FIVOLO-339657 format. One record per residue (C-alpha): residue in one letter; x, z, y. Coordinates in steps of 0.05 Angstrom, whole numbers, plus 32768, in hexadecimal, padded with zeros to 4 digits. Layout:
<sites>
AXZY/...
</sites>
This chain:
<sites>
X8C2B8B998494/X8BF68BCC847C/X8BEF8C0B8462/X8C2C8C30843F/X8C278C2883F0/X8C1D8C6983CE/X8C568C7F83AD/X8C558C76835A/X8C658CBA834F/X8C2D8CDA8377/X8BFE8CA58364/X8BFF8CC1831A/X8C008D01832D/X8BBE8CF8834A/X8BA78CCD830C/X8BC18D0982DC/X8B9D8D3F830A/X8B5E8D168311/X8B628D1282C0/X8B638D5E82BE/X8B2D8D6A82E8/X8AFF8D4082B9/X8B1C8D578276/X8B088D978297/X8AC98D8982A7/X8AB98D6A826C/X8ACD8DA58242/X8AA68DD5826E/X8A668DAF825C/X8A738DB88215/X8A928DF98212/X8A838E22824F/X8A4F8E568255/X8A1B8E37827D/X89EA8E4D82AD/X89BC8E2782D7/X89978E1F8318/X896D8DF18334/X89A28DC88357/X89E98DCC8328/X89F38DDF82E1/X8A318E1682E7/X8A618E1E82A8/X8A8D8E5982A5/X8AD58E4C8277/X8B248E5D8281/X8B4C8E2682AA/X8B788DFC827E/X8BBF8DEF8289/X8BB38DAE82AB/X8B778DCA82CF/X8BA08E0982E7/X8BD98DDD8304/X8BA68DB48321/X8B888DED834A/X8BC98E15834A/X8BB38E4E831C/X8BBE8E7C82E7/X8BB18E5382A3/X8B748E778280/X8B518E8B82BD/X8B0D8E8C82BE/X8AEB8E5882F5/X8AA38E3E82FD/X8A938DF882F3/X8A5D8DDF8320/X8A3C8D9D8307/X8A088D808338/X89C78D73830E/X89B58D26831A/X89688D348303/X89618D678338/X892F8D58836C/X89428D5B83B3/X89208D9A83CD/X894A8DBE83F9/X89648DBB8443/X89AE8DA68445/X89D68DA78482/X8A1C8D978468/X8A318D698428/X8A638D968402/X8A638DDA83F3/X8AA98DDF83EE/X8AA88DD88439/X8A7D8E0B8448/X8AAC8E32841C/X8AE68E2B843E/X8AC58E44847A/X8AA98E848462/X8AE88E9E8441/X8B008EB08485/X8ACB8EE88488/X8AB18EED8445/X8AF28EF2841D/X8AD58EF583E0/X8AA58EC183DE/X8AB98E85839F/X8AF28E5983B5/X8AED8E0C83AA/X8B228DF9837C/X8B118DB68377/X8ADE8D898381/X8ACE8D428366/X8A958D0F8359/X8A578D3B8357/X8A788D808337/X8AA68DB28351/X8AD08DE5833D/X8AC98E2D8358/X8AF18E70834F/X8ACA8E978324/X8AA48EDE8340/X8AA58F19830A/X8A688F37830D/X8A1F8F3482F7/X89EB8F12831E/X89B38F428340/X89848F238320/X899C8F3882D7/X89968F8282E3/X89598F7B831D/X89288F4A830C/X88FD8F20833F/X88C08F4C8357/X88EE8F918349/X88F68FBE8382/X89448FBC8397/X896A8FFD839B/X8974901383E4/X89C3901083E4/X89BD8FC883C2/X898C8FB98403/X89C08FD18433/X89F28FAA8413/X89CB8F778412/X89C58F75845C/X8A028F82846E/X8A188F3D844A/X89E68F1A8479/X8A038F3F84B1/X8A468F2C84A2/X8A388EE684A0/X8A298EEB84E7/X8A698EEB84F5/X8A748EAB84E8/X8A7E8E7E852B/X8A6E8E30852D/X8AAD8E218534/X8ACD8E3284EE/X8A928E0484D0/X8A8B8DBD84BB/X8A718D9284EF/X8A288D9684F7/X89F08D5E84F2/X89DF8D368533/X89A38D4D8535/X89B58D96853B/X899E8DBC8577/X89D78DC085A9/X89C88E0385C2/X89DC8E378594/X89A48E6C85B0/X89738E3E85A7/X89468E5A8571/X89028E32857D/X892F8DF78571/X894E8E0C8538/X890C8E158512/X88EF8DD4852B/X89328DB78509/X89238DDC84CC/X88DF8DBE84C9/X88F78D7884D9/X89278D7F84A4/X88FB8D94846B/X88CB8D568477/X89148D2D8479/X89318D4B8443/X88F98D5E8415/X88B38D43841F/X88C88CFC842C/X88FC8CEB83F9/X88C98D0383C8/X88848CE683E6/X88878CA683BB/X88868CCF837E/X885E8D0F8392/X88378CF583D1/X87F38CEC83A6/X87FF8D2C8388/X88058D5383C3/X87CA8D2A83E5/X879E8D4283AF/X87B08D8783B7/X87A38D848405/X87E18D7D8421/X87E88D4B8457/X88258D1E8465/X88338D4084A9/X882A8D888499/X88748D9784A1/X88788D6684E7/X88388D8C8502/X885C8DCC84F3/X88988DC18517/X88708DB18553/X88498DF18550/X888E8E1E8551/X887E8E4A858D/X88AE8E6185BA/X88DB8E9A85A7/X89178ECF85BA/X89598EAA85B8/X898F8ECD8587/X89D88EAB857D/X89DF8E7B8541/X8A098E8E8506/X8A1C8E7B84BB/X89D98E80848C/X89E18E848449/X898C8E6E844B/X89898E7883FF/X89A18EC083F0/X89748ECE83AD/X89808F058374/X89A58EC68345/X89DB8EB88385/X89E98F02838F/X8A1C8F1B8360/X8A278F668352/X8A738F6B834B/X8A918F988310/X8AC58FAA833E/X8A978FD0836D/X8AC08FB283AB/X8AA58F8C83CA/X8A5D8F9F83A6/X8A348F5E83B1/X8A588F1683BD/X8A2C8EDD83D4/X8A368E9A83A7/X8A148E5483A7/X8A1B8E4283EF/X8A058DF983EE/X89C58E0F8417/X89ED8E2B844D/X89DA8E158491/X89E88E2D84DC/X89AC8E518504/X89878E878516/X89978EC084ED/X894B8ED884E7/X894B8E9984B6/X89768EB68488/X89508EF68488/X890B8EDD8479/X89268EA68441/X89478EE48422/X89088F0A8429/X88E38ED38407/X89108EBA83CE/X89288EFE83BB/X88E48F1083A5/X88DE8F5383C0/X88A48F7B83B3/X88748F7D83F5/X887E8FC78400/X88CE8FB98409/X88CE8F88843E/X88CF8FBC8471/X89068FDF8455/X892D8FA28457/X891A8F8B849C/X89338FD084B5/X89768FCC848D/X89808F8784A2/X89798F9F84ED/X89A68FD584E6/X89D58FAE84C6/X89D88F708501/X89E48FA68531/X8A2B8FAB8514/X8A348F678519/X8A138F418545/X89E48F6D856F/X89BA8F348595/X899F8F148551/X89748F4D854A/X894D8F35858B/X89008F288580/X89098F3B8537/X88C38F558533/X88A18F168557/X88C78EDD853F/X88D98EF684F6/X88928EE084D8/X889F8E9684F7/X88D88E8E84C4/X88B38EB08483/X88778E7F8497/X88AB8E438497/X88CC8E588455/X88838E5B8434/X88748E1A8457/X88AF8DF6843F/X88AD8E1683F8/X88678DF383E5/X88918DB483DE/X88C58DC683AB/X88928DF98384/X885C8DC58382/X888D8D8F836A/X88B58DB88338/X88768DD4831A/X88558D88830C/X889A8D7182EF/X88A18DAF82BC/X885F8D90829F/X88858D4B8295/X88998D68824E/X886A8D9A8241/X88288D918217/X88108DDE8213/X87DB8E01823D/X88118E398248/X88328E038271/X88018DE8829B/X87E58E3382A7/X88278E4682C3/X88318E0482EA/X87F08E0D8304/X87F28E54831F/X883C8E44833C/X88138E138366/X87DD8E3D837C/X880E8E6B8393/X88358E3883B7/X87F98E1E83DE/X87D98E6283E5/X881F8E73840B/X88238E3B8436/X87D88E2E8444/X87E18E588487/X881D8E3F84A7/X880D8DF48493/X87C48E0084A5/X87AF8DE5846A/X87678DDB8470/X87508DEA8426/X87738E0183ED/X87588DF183A7/X87508E268374/X87728E20832F/X87428DFD830D/X87478DCB8344/X87918DC8833E/X87958DCB82F9/X87728D8382FA/X879C8D688323/X87DC8D7882FD/X87C18D6782C7/X87AA8D2182DB/X87F38D1C8300/X88128D3182BC/X87E78D008293/X87FF8CC782C5/X88458CD382AD/X883A8CD48263/X88548C978242/X88648CAF81F2/X88238CCA81E2/X87D88CCD81F2/X87C88D12820F/X87918D368214/X87828D2D825C/X877E8CE58257/X87448CE68226/X86FB8CE5824C/X86B68CDC823A/X86868CB08252/X86438CC0826E/X86138C94824A/X85E38C958288/X860E8C5B82A5/X86188C1E827C/X865E8C05828F/X865A8BBD82B1/X86828B7E8293/X86B48B7F82C8/X86C78BC282B7/X86CF8BD1826F/X86D78C16824B/X871F8BFF8242/X87308C088287/X871D8C498296/X875A8C738277/X87848C418299/X87628C5482DD/X87678C9A82C6/X87AF8C9482C5/X87B68C6F82FD/X87938CA78328/X87CB8CD68316/X88048CA4832D/X87E48C8B836D/X88048C9683AC/X87F28CC483E6/X87D28C8C8412/X87A08C7A83DD/X87918CC083D1/X875B8CDA83FE/X87358D1D8403/X86EC8D1E841C/X86BF8D59842E/X86AB8D6083E6/X86D58D2A83BB/X87168D1383B1/X871A8CC983AE/X87568CA48389/X875C8C56839A/X87818C30835E/X878B8BF0833C/X877B8BE482F3/X87A58BAE82CD/X87718B7682B0/X873D8B8C82E9/X87398B568327/X872B8B8C8363/X873A8BD58373/X87128C0D835D/X870F8C558377/X870A8C998345/X86DF8CC8836A/X86E18D128352/X86BE8D4F8371/X86E98D878391/X86C08DB5836B/X86E68DFC8396/X86BF8DDA83D1/X867D8DF583E8/X86568DC58409/X861A8DE58434/X85EE8D9C8436/X85DC8D9383F3/X85C98D5183DC/X858C8D4083BC/X85898CFC838F/X85C28CE6835E/X85F38CBF837F/X86068C918348/X85BA8C7F833E/X85B28C6D8382/X85E68C3D8384/X85CF8C1F8343/X85918C1C8362/X85AF8BF8839E/X85CC8BC68374/X85978BB1834B/X85658BAC8381/X85908B73839F/X85818B9083EE/X85B58B7E841C/X85DB8BBC841C/X861F8BC4840E/X86378C0183E7/X866A8C0983AA/X86518BF98368/X86568C318337/X867D8C2082F9/X868C8C5982D1/X86778CA682CE/X86998CD4829C/X86B88D148292/X87078D198284/X87318D5C827D/X870C8D9C8277/X86C88D7D828A/X86EB8D5C82CA/X86AE8D3082E0/X86C48CEE82FD/X86A48CAC831A/X86C68C6C831B/X86AA8C44835C/X86C48BF78373/X86EE8C0683B3/X86D18BE683F0/X87108BEF8421/X87428BB28426/X87428B8783E3/X878D8B9083E2/X87798BD583C8/X87BB8BF683E7/X87A08BFC842F/X87708C35843F/X872A8C238456/X871E8C1584A0/X86EA8C4284B8/X86CA8C3B84FF/X86E18C828511/X86D48C76855F/X86938C52855B/X86708C0B8549/X86808BD38564/X863F8BA28577/X86438B778535/X86518BB1850E/X86158BDA852E/X85E68B9E851A/X86018B9784D8/X85F08BE784C7/X85AF8BDE84E5/X85A08BA484B6/X85B78BCD847B/X858C8C06848F/X854C8BD68495/X85618BBD844D/X85658C078431/X85168C028437/X85108BD38409/X85328BF783D2/X84FE8C1683A5/X85098C6283A7/X84D78C7A8373/X85048C7B8334/X853B8C9B835A/X85188CD48373/X84CF8CD8834A/X84C28D1D8371/X84C88CFF83B5/X848D8D2483DF/X845B8CF583FD/X84768CFA844B/X842D8CD3845E/X840F8D1E8463/X840F8D5884A0/X845D8D7184AC/X84778D338480/X84BF8D298483/X84D58D5184C0/X84B58D8F84A6/X84D98D878467/X85188D7D848F/X850E8DC084B6/X85018DE0847F/X85418DC7845D/X856B8DE08499/X85468E258494/X85638E2E844F/X85A58E16845A/X85AE8E4E8493/X858D8E828465/X85C98E6F8430/X86028E6E8465/X86308EA88451/X862F8EEB8476/X866B8EDA84A5/X864F8E9C84C1/X86038EB984CD/X861F8EF184F0/X864C8EC3851D/X86118E948529/X85E88ED58540/X86218EEC856C/X86268EA6858C/X85D48EA0859B/X85C58E73855E/X857F8E828541/X85778EAE8500/X854E8E8984CD/X85068E9A84DC/X85148E988524/X852E8E4E8519/X84F18E3D84EE/X84C18E4C8526/X84ED8E278554/X84ED8DE78527/X84A68DF08514/X848F8DE2855E/X84A38D9C8557/X84918D628532/X84978D108520/X845F8CDC8512/X84678CD284C5/X84828C8A84B2/X84928C648473/X84BF8C8E8451/X84FB8C5F842E/X85478C778411/X85758C8F843D/X85BF8C968441/X85C08CDA845D/X86018CE1847C/X86128CA484A5/X86558CBC84C9/X868D8C8C84D1/X86B78CA28493/X867F8C828465/X867B8C468487/X86B28C188476/X86C58BD284A3/X86BE8B91847D/X86C18B4A8493/X86838B2D8485/X863D8B2F84AD/X86278B73848D/X86668B8384AF/X866B8BCD848D/X86658BE98449/X86458C298442/X86678C5F8416/X865C8CA883FB/X86148CAE83E8/X86108CF383CB/X85E28D0A8404/X85A98CD183FD/X85688CE383FE/X85218CC7840E/X85048CCE844B/X84F78CAF8490/X85198C7484A3/X852B8C8984E9/X85508CC784D0/X85898C9E84B7/X85988C7684F9/X858E8CB78520/X85BA8CDE84F5/X85E78CA584FA/X85EF8CAB8549/X85F08CF18543/X86398CEB8516/X86598CB88536/X866D8CA7857E/X86418C758598/X86408C5785E3/X85F08C4F85F9/X85F08C0485FE/X86068C0785B1/X85D08C3985A4/X85978C0F85CE/X85B18BD685A4/X85A88BF5855E/X85648C0D8570/X854D8BC98588/X85618BA7854E/X85468BDF851C/X85008BDA8543/X85018B908536/X85128B8F84F7/X84E78BBA84D4/X84948BC284CF/X84708BEF84F9/X84638C1E84B9/X84B08C3284C8/X84B48C37850D/X847C8C4E852D/X84828C7B8563/X84D08C81855D/X84DE8C8085A5/X84CA8CC085A7/X84DD8CDF8564/X85298CCA8565/X852F8D018594/X85158D348564/X85438D22852D/X857B8D1D855C/X856D8D688571/X85658D82852D/X85A78D5C851A/X85CB8D838557/X85AB8DC28544/X85C18DB984FB/X860D8DA9850C/X86088DE88532/X860A8E1784F1/X86328DE684C0/X86688DE284EC/X86658E2684FA/X86698E3C84B5/X869E8E0784AD/X86C98E2484E1/X86BC8E6784C0/X86CF8E548478/X86F78E1A847E/X86CE8DEC844F/X86DC8DAB8456/X870E8DB18492/X873D8D7A846E/X870A8D4B8474/X870B8D1F84BA/X86C58D1A84C9/X86BB8D6684C3/X87008D7684E9/X86E48D438522/X86A18D6A8520/X86C28DB28525/X86F48D9C8557/X86C28D97858E/X86868DD48573/X86878DFB85BA/X86648DB685CC/X863B8DB38592/X86268DFF85A1/X86138DF985E2/X85ED8DBC85D5/X85C88DE285A1/X85B48E1A85C6/X85A58DF685FC/X85788DC985D9/X85588E0185B6/X85448E2385F3/X856D8E5685EB/X859D8E7C861F/X85DF8E7F861B/X85EE8EC38604/X86268EF0861C/X86548F0885DF/X86718F4A85DF/X86BE8F2A85E1/X86B88EF78618/X86F28ED885FA/X86C58EC385B7/X86A68E8785DA/X86E48E7085FB/X870D8E6D85B9/X86D38E3D8598/X86FF8DFB8597/X86E68DC985D3/X86FD8D8685B8/X87318D5B85E6/X87088D638620/X870E8DB08621/X86CC8DBC8633/X86818DBC861C/X86548D838621/X860D8D7F8641/X85D08D8A860B/X85A78D4E8601/X855F8D558617/X852E8D8185F0/X84FB8D5885C2/X84C68D4685EB/X84E98D418632/
</sites>
């Protein structure tokens, strides 16, 4: 028993047909007229006699052989696997679309469409004649006549309600993440992270899709651009759509949106196209235009958001075999345009400028070039630093190569730095390559050289755990970098663990002990110009002056909003700050920015490693502890524990009158945050850093605390919704202000 044997004659006939197909495809590769797209190579040639018999056509009839490009990246959303199934469904309504004559192993033979691509006679960016616009929108409208029953089966996760526009757009965003981002993340994730695109950007986009008008689903081409529109020679029909492999089933507004973006119409022509589509769809499916004015923008935003992935990857891939500045300039411009277009829909916190994009691309390119030395891998050492014996100069180039190839989970963007964790062959520990984000404007300035501070700590022997500086240098186009020891998990592949929700008791003890040890680090060589804080005014007066200078330097827009919200201008602020003072204490080296993301958990008695010393300064040791308490969620009992331990560990010259003065420092930090965080909200500066994001998320509470502690009334704004629009954090309400200094 079993399956009936295949008749011998049928078997040999099928083999002969397969041979005819394979021979024809090979002839297409060798002799056909080739045109290429992103996903397929298309060859036009006449049917051979054997192939003509195979497809039941006249010998000599022209056909198109479509061969899938095996090297093509997965950068598109596909609803159905085979284009042939779609074409068979479409021909009932659009009779002139190509017919799939045969398909086999990654290739297909289609009937040839006589005509010329629209892109040949009307290139991208050029306005399209009004008659052609009407013909194009009529094509889109005719597709709405194809119903679900005629189409191949849809994926199991497709919306069950054929009118749910919101569910369709959510499905598109999830499909883009699953079919485009995820398959490419291993190779390109580090590049996207360096450019500021988070891993969950598309998922978050899907979660933000608003409720939309209900529109009946229909067949969508989803890729109707100038290369995929054939202007026929005979004129009947005037236009024919080809290349249906990305077709889908859903809200017709998605087809209009992709058409608008991918056709590269001049901006002034968009209204004409939208109006023409609205008129055309009224003749075929009027309900498809419901909510057009309100909802079209959501689909346009999605198209621009998902396009950033193929555009960036294609630009990067174009550099693999290029070694000239023109190619780099073109890739940089392409990435810049894609990031700019996607910034709003993906809510990107910071879009790098072209200089920064070029540096990122060069590093990515250099990591993938194995045949010759490229300019990007040449580097110049900073002679101020002597290479340590455990990280020789020969290891630097390997670190720079590894930097460009690092996966996304080892690329960390801070407020002003891009940090990439790498392992170097022959070096027994992971390192981090640090580069400044040149296009980021940081309002709070640094006062000391970070590498000098770290070297000073290392040479002092003080019990302070900080990274070691291994190398300083410049790579491509004077792109400065530093290489530090990595202070996260020693496997070099796990991200650092930061105490973002506050310190545990033993961590609080460890941090206090290290702050006390800092007082024993000689700072004279680090800051020869450090003032003598023992005089009148001392450190607090200097700190107040720095805050006033910061407020004076804020952009006009930030200063204007600060005034509207009731914050004083520079002159008034100086007057208020001058009413207070603190006792002079013996100065020491300070970290200056002890937020929890600058602390890394470790498994020893010191409990924490302190990183990112670029805001180090010389000043009152009490200030470092108070600033940490301001920037880090701290329970009252932990705060009391830290003050007790700090007071016991230091001599009176460092701690005198701390119990009254810490409130002054806390007050000035609340006031500082009111200005700095408002500026971040206005300018978007630093919002891709987690510490900044958390700070601005509760800005309404910060503002209320600052104005109350300054003794200023809450100002009524001309627009009562302005204050309510400020972020209030998870609790949705403002927190109480702390006591004013001296109360």
